[in-house]
C-alpha positions as CSV (number, residue, x, y, z in Angstrom):
1,M,0.0,0.0,0.0
2,A,2.9,2.4,0.8
3,R,4.4,1.8,-2.6
4,C,1.0,2.6,-4.2
5,W,0.8,5.9,-2.4
6,L,4.4,6.8,-3.3
7,G,3.7,6.0,-6.9
8,Y,0.6,8.2,-6.9
9,I,2.4,11.1,-5.2
10,A,5.1,10.9,-7.8
11,L,2.6,10.9,-10.6
12,V,0.7,13.9,-9.2
13,L,3.8,15.9,-8.7
14,S,5.0,15.1,-12.2
15,L,1.7,16.2,-13.6
16,F,2.0,19.7,-12.1
17,A,5.7,20.1,-12.5
18,G,6.0,21.3,-16.0
19,A,7.7,23.8,-18.3
20,E,7.1,27.5,-17.6
21,D,5.2,29.4,-20.3
22,G,7.0,32.5,-21.6
23,F,6.7,35.4,-24.1
24,D,9.3,36.5,-26.6
25,E,9.7,40.2,-26.8
26,G,11.6,41.9,-29.6
27,F,12.5,45.7,-29.4
28,D,15.0,47.9,-31.2
29,D,15.4,51.7,-31.4
30,E,13.1,52.3,-34.3
31,T,10.4,49.6,-34.4
32,L,8.3,47.5,-32.1
33,D,7.6,44.0,-33.3
34,I,4.7,42.1,-31.7
35,V,5.3,38.4,-31.9
36,V,2.2,36.2,-31.4
37,N,3.1,32.6,-30.5
38,H,0.9,29.6,-30.7
39,A,-0.1,28.2,-27.3
40,P,2.4,25.4,-26.3
41,V,1.1,21.9,-26.3
42,S,0.2,20.9,-22.8
43,K,2.6,18.4,-21.3
44,S,0.2,17.1,-18.7
45,S,-3.4,16.3,-18.3
46,L,-5.5,15.2,-15.3
47,Y,-9.0,14.0,-15.6
48,G,-11.5,11.6,-14.1
49,S,-14.8,11.3,-12.2
50,V,-16.4,11.3,-8.8
51,D,-19.5,9.1,-8.5
52,F,-22.1,8.6,-5.8
53,E,-23.7,5.2,-6.0
54,M,-26.5,3.5,-4.2
55,H,-27.8,-0.1,-4.3
56,Y,-31.1,-1.3,-2.8
57,N,-31.7,-5.0,-2.6
58,V,-35.3,-6.0,-3.4
59,S,-35.1,-9.8,-2.9
60,N,-33.6,-10.1,0.6
61,D,-33.7,-8.3,3.9
62,K,-30.5,-6.2,3.3
63,K,-32.4,-3.4,1.8
64,L,-29.8,-0.6,1.4
65,S,-26.8,-2.7,0.6
66,S,-24.3,-0.1,-0.7
67,L,-23.8,3.7,-0.5
68,K,-20.5,4.5,-2.1
69,V,-18.5,7.5,-3.2
70,L,-16.1,6.4,-5.9
71,V,-13.1,8.3,-7.4
72,D,-11.4,7.5,-10.7
73,I,-8.4,9.7,-11.6
74,L,-6.4,9.4,-14.8
75,G,-3.2,11.4,-15.5
76,E,-0.6,11.8,-18.2
77,Y,2.7,13.7,-18.4
78,K,5.0,14.0,-21.4
79,L,8.7,14.1,-20.6
80,E,11.2,16.2,-22.6
81,N,12.5,13.1,-24.3
82,G,9.1,12.2,-25.7
83,A,8.3,9.5,-23.1
84,K,4.9,9.5,-21.5
85,L,4.0,8.8,-17.9
86,S,0.5,7.5,-17.4
87,G,-1.5,6.6,-14.3
88,N,-4.9,5.6,-13.0
89,L,-5.9,5.8,-9.4
90,K,-9.2,4.3,-8.2
91,G,-10.8,4.4,-4.8
92,Y,-14.0,4.3,-2.9
93,H,-15.6,4.4,0.5
94,D,-18.9,2.6,1.3
95,F,-20.8,4.4,4.0
96,V,-23.4,1.7,4.4
97,Y,-21.3,-0.3,6.8
98,G,-21.1,2.6,9.2
99,L,-24.8,3.5,8.9
100,K,-26.0,0.0,9.5
101,N,-23.3,-1.1,11.9
102,R,-22.4,-4.0,9.7
103,T,-19.0,-5.7,9.6
104,A,-17.4,-5.1,6.3
105,P,-15.6,-7.8,4.4
106,S,-11.9,-7.0,3.7
107,G,-11.7,-4.4,1.0
108,Y,-15.4,-3.7,0.8
109,E,-15.7,-0.5,3.0
110,T,-12.6,1.4,1.8
111,E,-10.2,0.7,-1.1
112,I,-7.5,2.6,-2.9
113,D,-5.9,1.0,-5.9
114,L,-3.2,2.3,-8.2
115,N,-4.7,0.5,-11.1
116,E,-2.2,1.8,-13.7
117,L,1.2,3.5,-13.5
118,N,3.5,3.1,-16.5
119,I,6.0,4.9,-18.7
120,G,6.0,4.5,-22.5
121,L,8.7,5.7,-24.9
122,E,9.5,5.4,-28.6
123,I,12.8,3.6,-29.0
124,L,12.7,3.7,-32.8
125,P,10.1,5.1,-35.3
126,N,8.5,1.7,-35.4
127,L,9.5,0.3,-32.0
128,D,7.8,1.3,-28.7
129,L,8.3,0.2,-25.1
130,K,5.9,0.5,-22.1
131,I,6.9,-0.6,-18.6
132,G,4.7,-0.6,-15.5
133,R,1.3,-1.5,-14.3
134,Q,-1.0,-1.4,-17.3
135,V,-4.1,-2.9,-19.0
136,I,-3.6,-4.9,-22.2
137,V,-6.8,-5.9,-24.1
138,W,-6.8,-9.0,-26.3
139,G,-9.7,-10.2,-28.4
140,K,-12.8,-8.7,-30.0
141,S,-15.7,-9.7,-27.6
142,D,-17.5,-7.0,-25.6
143,S,-19.2,-9.3,-23.2
144,I,-17.5,-12.7,-22.9
145,R,-13.8,-13.3,-22.3
146,I,-12.1,-15.8,-24.5
147,T,-8.6,-14.6,-25.5
148,D,-8.7,-11.6,-23.2
149,I,-6.7,-13.2,-20.3
150,L,-3.9,-10.9,-19.4
151,N,-5.7,-8.7,-16.9
152,P,-7.9,-9.9,-14.0
153,L,-11.3,-8.4,-13.2
154,D,-13.0,-6.8,-10.2
155,N,-16.0,-9.2,-10.2
156,R,-17.3,-8.6,-6.6
157,T,-20.7,-7.3,-7.9
158,P,-21.4,-9.5,-10.9
159,G,-23.1,-7.9,-13.9
160,L,-23.1,-4.3,-12.5
161,I,-20.8,-2.8,-15.1
162,D,-19.2,-3.9,-18.4
163,I,-15.9,-5.8,-18.7
164,K,-14.1,-2.8,-20.1
165,N,-14.5,-1.0,-16.7
166,L,-13.6,-4.1,-14.6
167,R,-10.0,-4.8,-15.7
168,L,-7.3,-4.6,-13.1
169,G,-3.9,-3.5,-14.1
170,K,-0.8,-5.7,-13.9
171,T,2.9,-4.8,-13.9
172,M,4.2,-5.8,-17.3
173,S,6.8,-4.8,-19.9
174,K,5.5,-4.5,-23.4
175,L,7.6,-4.1,-26.6
176,D,5.6,-3.2,-29.7
177,Y,7.0,-3.4,-33.3
178,Y,5.0,-2.0,-36.1
179,V,5.2,-3.1,-39.8
180,N,2.7,-1.3,-42.0
181,D,-0.7,-2.5,-40.7
182,L,0.7,-5.2,-38.4
183,N,1.7,-5.0,-34.8
184,I,4.0,-7.5,-33.1
185,S,4.0,-7.4,-29.2
186,V,6.3,-9.1,-26.8
187,I,5.1,-9.0,-23.2
188,A,6.7,-9.9,-19.9
189,I,4.2,-10.3,-17.0
190,H,6.0,-9.4,-13.8
191,E,3.0,-9.2,-11.4
192,N,0.8,-12.1,-10.5
193,R,-2.6,-10.5,-9.8
194,F,-5.9,-12.3,-9.9
195,T,-9.6,-11.6,-10.2
196,K,-11.3,-10.2,-7.1
197,N,-14.3,-12.4,-6.5
198,P,-17.0,-12.1,-3.8
199,T,-15.8,-12.8,-0.3
200,H,-17.5,-14.1,2.9
201,G,-19.9,-11.6,4.4
202,S,-20.7,-9.9,1.1
203,D,-24.0,-10.1,-0.8
204,F,-22.7,-12.8,-3.1
205,K,-21.0,-15.2,-0.8
206,L,-22.2,-16.8,2.4
207,A,-19.6,-19.6,2.6
208,T,-16.5,-19.1,4.7
209,D,-13.3,-18.0,2.9
210,I,-10.3,-20.3,2.9
211,P,-6.6,-19.1,2.8
212,I,-5.2,-18.0,-0.6
213,N,-1.8,-18.8,-2.0
214,T,-0.5,-16.8,-5.0
215,P,2.9,-17.0,-6.8
216,S,5.3,-14.4,-5.6
217,D,6.3,-11.6,-7.9
218,N,9.9,-12.4,-8.9
219,L,12.0,-13.2,-11.9
220,S,11.4,-16.9,-11.9
221,N,7.6,-16.4,-11.9
222,T,7.7,-13.9,-14.7
223,S,5.4,-15.0,-17.6
224,L,5.6,-14.5,-21.3
225,A,3.0,-13.4,-23.8
226,L,3.1,-12.7,-27.6
227,S,0.6,-11.2,-30.0
228,L,0.4,-10.5,-33.8
229,T,-2.4,-8.2,-34.7
230,G,-3.5,-6.5,-37.9
231,A,-6.0,-3.7,-38.7
232,F,-7.1,-3.4,-42.3
233,T,-10.0,-1.8,-44.2
234,G,-13.2,-3.7,-43.1
235,Y,-11.5,-6.4,-40.9
236,D,-8.9,-7.0,-38.3
237,F,-7.4,-10.0,-36.6
238,G,-5.1,-11.2,-33.8
239,F,-3.0,-14.2,-33.0
240,Y,-2.1,-14.7,-29.3
241,F,0.2,-16.8,-27.2
242,A,0.6,-16.8,-23.4
243,D,2.5,-19.0,-21.0
244,T,1.2,-17.6,-17.7
245,Y,-0.7,-18.3,-14.5
246,I,-4.3,-18.6,-15.4
247,D,-7.1,-17.0,-13.4
248,K,-8.5,-20.2,-12.1
249,P,-7.5,-21.5,-8.7
250,Y,-7.7,-25.1,-7.3
251,V,-7.9,-26.3,-3.7
252,K,-5.1,-28.2,-2.0
253,N,-4.7,-28.7,1.8
254,N,-7.7,-26.4,2.4
255,T,-5.9,-23.6,0.6
256,L,-6.9,-21.9,-2.7
257,H,-3.8,-22.0,-5.0
258,Y,-3.3,-19.8,-8.0
259,D,-0.1,-21.4,-9.3
260,N,-1.7,-23.2,-12.2
261,K,0.5,-22.2,-15.2
262,S,-1.0,-23.0,-18.6
263,K,-0.1,-22.2,-22.2
264,M,-2.8,-20.5,-24.3
265,L,-2.9,-20.3,-28.1
266,G,-5.7,-18.0,-29.5
267,F,-7.1,-16.3,-32.5
268,A,-9.6,-13.4,-32.9
269,Y,-11.2,-12.0,-36.0
270,N,-13.6,-9.1,-36.8
271,Q,-15.2,-8.2,-40.2
272,V,-17.6,-5.5,-41.2
273,V,-20.4,-6.6,-43.7
274,D,-22.7,-3.7,-44.5
275,N,-24.3,-2.7,-41.1
276,F,-23.1,-5.9,-39.4
277,L,-19.9,-6.6,-37.4
278,L,-19.1,-10.3,-37.4
279,K,-16.7,-11.6,-34.7
280,T,-15.1,-14.9,-33.7
281,E,-12.5,-16.0,-31.1
282,I,-10.9,-19.3,-30.2
283,A,-8.5,-20.1,-27.4
284,H,-6.9,-23.5,-26.4
285,F,-5.5,-24.0,-22.9
286,D,-3.3,-26.9,-21.8
287,N,-2.6,-28.2,-18.3
288,I,-5.6,-26.9,-16.3
289,N,-5.9,-28.2,-12.8
290,Y,-9.4,-29.2,-11.8
291,N,-10.3,-30.3,-8.3
292,N,-11.3,-33.9,-7.6
293,V,-9.4,-35.4,-10.5
294,S,-5.9,-36.8,-10.7
295,D,-4.6,-35.4,-14.0
296,N,-4.8,-31.9,-15.5
297,K,-7.1,-31.3,-18.5
298,S,-7.0,-29.1,-21.6
299,R,-9.9,-26.8,-22.6
300,T,-11.0,-25.1,-25.9
301,D,-13.1,-22.0,-25.8
302,I,-14.9,-20.8,-29.0
303,L,-17.0,-17.6,-29.5
304,L,-19.2,-16.4,-32.3
305,G,-20.8,-13.0,-32.3
306,V,-22.7,-10.5,-34.4
307,E,-23.4,-6.8,-33.9
308,Y,-26.0,-4.8,-35.9
309,N,-25.4,-1.0,-36.2
310,G,-28.1,-0.2,-38.7
311,V,-30.3,1.2,-35.8
312,R,-30.1,5.0,-35.7
313,D,-28.1,6.0,-32.6
314,G,-28.2,2.4,-31.4
315,S,-26.9,-1.1,-31.8
316,I,-27.8,-4.7,-30.9
317,G,-25.3,-7.5,-30.4
318,Y,-25.4,-11.2,-29.6
319,E,-22.5,-13.5,-28.6
320,I,-22.4,-17.2,-27.8
321,A,-19.4,-19.1,-26.4
322,L,-18.6,-22.7,-25.8
323,R,-16.0,-23.9,-23.3
324,K,-15.2,-27.6,-23.8
325,I,-13.1,-29.6,-21.3
326,H,-11.2,-32.4,-23.0
327,D,-10.9,-35.9,-21.5
328,Y,-13.8,-34.9,-19.2
329,E,-14.5,-36.8,-16.0
330,S,-17.8,-36.6,-14.2
331,A,-15.9,-36.0,-10.9
332,I,-15.2,-32.5,-12.2
333,K,-18.9,-31.5,-11.8
334,V,-18.6,-30.6,-8.1
335,A,-18.8,-27.4,-6.0
336,L,-15.1,-26.8,-5.9
337,N,-15.1,-26.6,-9.7
338,G,-18.2,-24.5,-9.9
339,F,-20.2,-27.5,-11.1
340,K,-18.5,-27.2,-14.6
341,P,-20.1,-29.4,-17.2
342,K,-18.1,-30.9,-20.1
343,N,-19.6,-28.3,-22.5
344,E,-20.4,-25.0,-20.9
345,Y,-22.3,-22.5,-23.0
346,Q,-22.5,-18.7,-22.2
347,Q,-24.7,-16.3,-24.2
348,A,-24.9,-12.5,-24.1
349,L,-27.5,-10.2,-25.7
350,R,-26.9,-6.5,-25.6
351,Y,-29.0,-3.5,-26.8
352,N,-28.0,0.2,-26.7
353,Q,-30.0,3.2,-27.8
354,S,-29.6,7.0,-27.4
355,Y,-32.3,9.6,-27.3
356,L,-32.7,13.4,-27.0
357,N,-29.6,14.2,-29.1
358,Q,-27.6,11.5,-27.4
359,T,-28.2,12.9,-23.9
360,L,-30.3,10.0,-22.7
361,D,-28.8,6.5,-23.1
362,F,-30.7,3.2,-22.6
363,S,-28.9,-0.1,-22.3
364,A,-30.1,-3.7,-21.7
365,V,-27.9,-6.7,-21.2
366,L,-28.9,-10.3,-20.9
367,S,-26.2,-12.9,-19.9
368,V,-27.1,-16.5,-19.4
369,F,-25.3,-19.9,-19.0
370,G,-26.5,-23.0,-20.8
371,I,-27.7,-23.5,-24.4
372,T,-31.3,-22.6,-23.3
373,G,-30.2,-20.4,-20.3
374,Q,-31.1,-23.3,-18.0
375,D,-28.0,-22.7,-15.8
376,G,-29.0,-19.2,-14.7
377,G,-27.7,-15.7,-15.4
378,L,-28.7,-12.1,-15.1
379,A,-30.4,-9.2,-16.9
380,R,-29.5,-5.5,-16.4
381,F,-31.5,-2.5,-17.6
382,E,-30.1,1.0,-17.2
383,L,-30.9,4.6,-18.1
384,D,-28.3,7.4,-18.1
385,Y,-29.0,11.1,-18.6
386,A,-26.2,13.7,-19.2
387,F,-27.2,17.2,-18.0
388,D,-24.0,18.6,-19.6
389,D,-20.4,17.5,-20.2
390,Q,-19.7,17.1,-16.5
391,I,-22.8,16.0,-14.6
392,S,-24.8,12.9,-15.4
393,M,-27.1,10.6,-13.5
394,G,-28.3,7.0,-14.0
395,A,-30.5,4.3,-12.6
396,G,-31.2,0.7,-13.3
397,V,-32.1,-2.7,-12.1
398,I,-30.3,-6.1,-12.1
399,D,-32.3,-9.3,-12.0
400,Y,-30.3,-12.5,-11.2
401,F,-31.9,-15.7,-12.6
402,S,-32.0,-19.0,-10.8
403,G,-31.0,-22.1,-12.7
404,D,-29.6,-25.6,-12.6
405,N,-26.1,-24.7,-11.7
406,P,-25.9,-24.2,-7.9
407,A,-22.9,-21.9,-8.2
408,I,-24.8,-19.4,-10.3
409,D,-28.2,-20.1,-8.6
410,S,-26.7,-18.8,-5.3
411,Y,-26.9,-15.2,-6.7
412,K,-30.6,-15.3,-7.3
413,D,-31.7,-13.4,-4.1
414,N,-29.5,-10.4,-4.9
415,D,-31.8,-8.6,-7.3
416,R,-31.2,-4.8,-6.9
417,I,-32.1,-1.3,-7.9
418,F,-29.1,1.0,-8.4
419,A,-28.6,4.7,-9.0
420,K,-25.6,6.8,-9.7
421,L,-24.7,10.5,-9.8
422,S,-21.5,11.4,-11.6
423,Y,-19.3,14.4,-11.9
424,A,-16.6,14.3,-14.6
425,F,-13.6,16.7,-14.5
């Protein structure tokens, strides 16, 4: 935590420590020349938002379950040599625990997270380097993660916000080489950080937590990832490889271990056809450790999706994914593995529409598991209204479906209404 605060202080100081603006004056004995200079390009920028958020549970006796103030600050500073320092600080305080005299699970009442702090520089005209905590997005899907495995998520309130706002930064070194429309990336992953799931005492977990063991952040535990991506007129693609600790723990000696290292080979593709965007992703993982079986298994994940943008000021998209465990054993389908079947289907349907000159936005998301949705899921409906460029407010509801999968079915009594007031700066 101390290192996070020191990094943040360094970032803020660097943002405000800049070059002094000056005026050139030219005088001689006979004439007065007035020189008007263009305004210098700003070396620094600081922006973000402050949000006030409320959750009211409608399916259990918790009623008011969250009353948060959240801060999201982003900053950039350009150094004299052309390098750019970037950072993202996130934090919140939930007043509901003080108001209701409830014991807060660890990290639920107050949290400060230096989500990103990195420096990027151009080594050559077609060679860039970025070092530090950062977010690297792989794949094309908006709703279901297939090849997008490098950054963990904050998943403590499932379905509340989209994946793009859930990613947690990791300390990585990324070398980018550009050749025409192609980009080759070599990535060293130095930090072993994993998804934040619900903990005991929160709305979404009643069971007692067990100890967690994660790989230490040292040179021997540094992971490697490679990508080749291309962006062309009407289509783009990506090839991905990673040899890293996957975001799936297993239980041993009553401890949750995250030292399952697996190789992933993946591919993603997008193509525009008239008003449609077609997308596909595939990823194959080896050496996945499942509880209750003696040998590790491999898994193949496949996604197909389509997005229609022919609606004025709106869009509708659908994605379906299949995760297939090879050499499946029935012993895998237990609570410690989340009752995973041999073939797990996940589907997502999304609709977005803007009204009143794009000041009022409506969004609806349906996410279910199972080919017919029989394993449960959720639906979220939300309206957001922008008063101006700085102030906006929104409200919505999340309905958690019951289903045949007990792991997902346990969320069913957490239906909630939520509201948010935002100030952007």
